[in-house]
GULOVO-323338 format. One record per residue (C-alpha): x negated, y negated, z negated; residue number from 0. Coordinates in nm, 3 decimals. Layout:
<atom c1="X" c2="Y" c3="Z" nr="NUM"/>
...
***
This chain:
<atom c1="-6.628" c2="-13.185" c3="-19.121" nr="0"/>
<atom c1="-6.882" c2="-13.462" c3="-19.186" nr="1"/>
<atom c1="-7.170" c2="-13.431" c3="-19.433" nr="2"/>
<atom c1="-7.242" c2="-13.771" c3="-19.592" nr="3"/>
<atom c1="-7.585" c2="-13.769" c3="-19.756" nr="4"/>
<atom c1="-7.563" c2="-14.130" c3="-19.877" nr="5"/>
<atom c1="-7.899" c2="-14.303" c3="-19.916" nr="6"/>
<atom c1="-8.106" c2="-14.010" c3="-19.790" nr="7"/>
<atom c1="-8.278" c2="-14.021" c3="-19.452" nr="8"/>
<atom c1="-8.090" c2="-13.790" c3="-19.216" nr="9"/>
<atom c1="-8.414" c2="-13.671" c3="-19.056" nr="10"/>
<atom c1="-8.661" c2="-13.625" c3="-19.347" nr="11"/>
<atom c1="-8.419" c2="-13.632" c3="-19.644" nr="12"/>
<atom c1="-8.633" c2="-13.892" c3="-19.827" nr="13"/>
<atom c1="-8.465" c2="-14.155" c3="-20.043" nr="14"/>
<atom c1="-8.389" c2="-14.488" c3="-19.869" nr="15"/>
<atom c1="-8.210" c2="-14.656" c3="-20.162" nr="16"/>
<atom c1="-8.308" c2="-14.991" c3="-20.313" nr="17"/>
<atom c1="-8.644" c2="-14.959" c3="-20.488" nr="18"/>
<atom c1="-8.754" c2="-14.658" c3="-20.282" nr="19"/>
<atom c1="-8.980" c2="-14.858" c3="-20.050" nr="20"/>
<atom c1="-8.768" c2="-14.755" c3="-19.752" nr="21"/>
<atom c1="-8.463" c2="-14.977" c3="-19.817" nr="22"/>
<atom c1="-8.543" c2="-15.293" c3="-19.619" nr="23"/>
<atom c1="-8.579" c2="-15.147" c3="-19.270" nr="24"/>
<atom c1="-8.343" c2="-14.851" c3="-19.298" nr="25"/>
<atom c1="-8.070" c2="-14.802" c3="-19.039" nr="26"/>
<atom c1="-7.729" c2="-14.637" c3="-19.063" nr="27"/>
<atom c1="-7.733" c2="-14.304" c3="-18.880" nr="28"/>
<atom c1="-7.479" c2="-14.049" c3="-18.769" nr="29"/>
<atom c1="-7.630" c2="-13.747" c3="-18.595" nr="30"/>
<atom c1="-7.566" c2="-13.384" c3="-18.514" nr="31"/>
<atom c1="-7.675" c2="-13.115" c3="-18.762" nr="32"/>
<atom c1="-7.903" c2="-12.964" c3="-18.496" nr="33"/>
<atom c1="-8.114" c2="-13.283" c3="-18.511" nr="34"/>
<atom c1="-8.214" c2="-13.236" c3="-18.876" nr="35"/>
<atom c1="-8.484" c2="-12.996" c3="-18.991" nr="36"/>
<atom c1="-8.411" c2="-12.982" c3="-19.366" nr="37"/>
<atom c1="-8.067" c2="-12.819" c3="-19.329" nr="38"/>
<atom c1="-8.038" c2="-12.441" c3="-19.328" nr="39"/>
<atom c1="-7.931" c2="-12.294" c3="-18.993" nr="40"/>
<atom c1="-7.627" c2="-12.123" c3="-19.144" nr="41"/>
<atom c1="-7.510" c2="-12.458" c3="-19.290" nr="42"/>
<atom c1="-7.539" c2="-12.640" c3="-18.956" nr="43"/>
<atom c1="-7.231" c2="-12.454" c3="-18.830" nr="44"/>
<atom c1="-7.022" c2="-12.597" c3="-19.114" nr="45"/>
<atom c1="-7.056" c2="-12.963" c3="-19.012" nr="46"/>
<atom c1="-6.991" c2="-13.165" c3="-18.698" nr="47"/>
<atom c1="-7.199" c2="-13.465" c3="-18.808" nr="48"/>
<atom c1="-7.453" c2="-13.568" c3="-19.070" nr="49"/>
<atom c1="-7.424" c2="-13.929" c3="-19.187" nr="50"/>
<atom c1="-7.665" c2="-14.129" c3="-19.395" nr="51"/>
<atom c1="-7.956" c2="-14.358" c3="-19.323" nr="52"/>
<atom c1="-8.276" c2="-14.336" c3="-19.124" nr="53"/>
<atom c1="-8.612" c2="-14.449" c3="-19.258" nr="54"/>
<atom c1="-8.839" c2="-14.649" c3="-19.030" nr="55"/>
<atom c1="-9.103" c2="-14.376" c3="-19.030" nr="56"/>
<atom c1="-8.865" c2="-14.122" c3="-18.879" nr="57"/>
<atom c1="-8.691" c2="-14.369" c3="-18.652" nr="58"/>
<atom c1="-9.029" c2="-14.477" c3="-18.514" nr="59"/>
<atom c1="-9.131" c2="-14.115" c3="-18.453" nr="60"/>
<atom c1="-8.807" c2="-14.038" c3="-18.269" nr="61"/>
<atom c1="-8.802" c2="-14.354" c3="-18.056" nr="62"/>
<atom c1="-9.178" c2="-14.414" c3="-18.035" nr="63"/>
***
């Protein structure tokens, strides 16, 4: 099962929608539940993937 979190950042769960200040440079992301820190451990077993967006702050930290 895939968890689609829409306009939230998959890594920090901050809003990346238009008007949030994170919209312009956001990227589309699909990642494994183990890569996110905001999800409860017992919920990570329920999903194969987490889909949403990535904010530039998190993407820079991961790839920096």
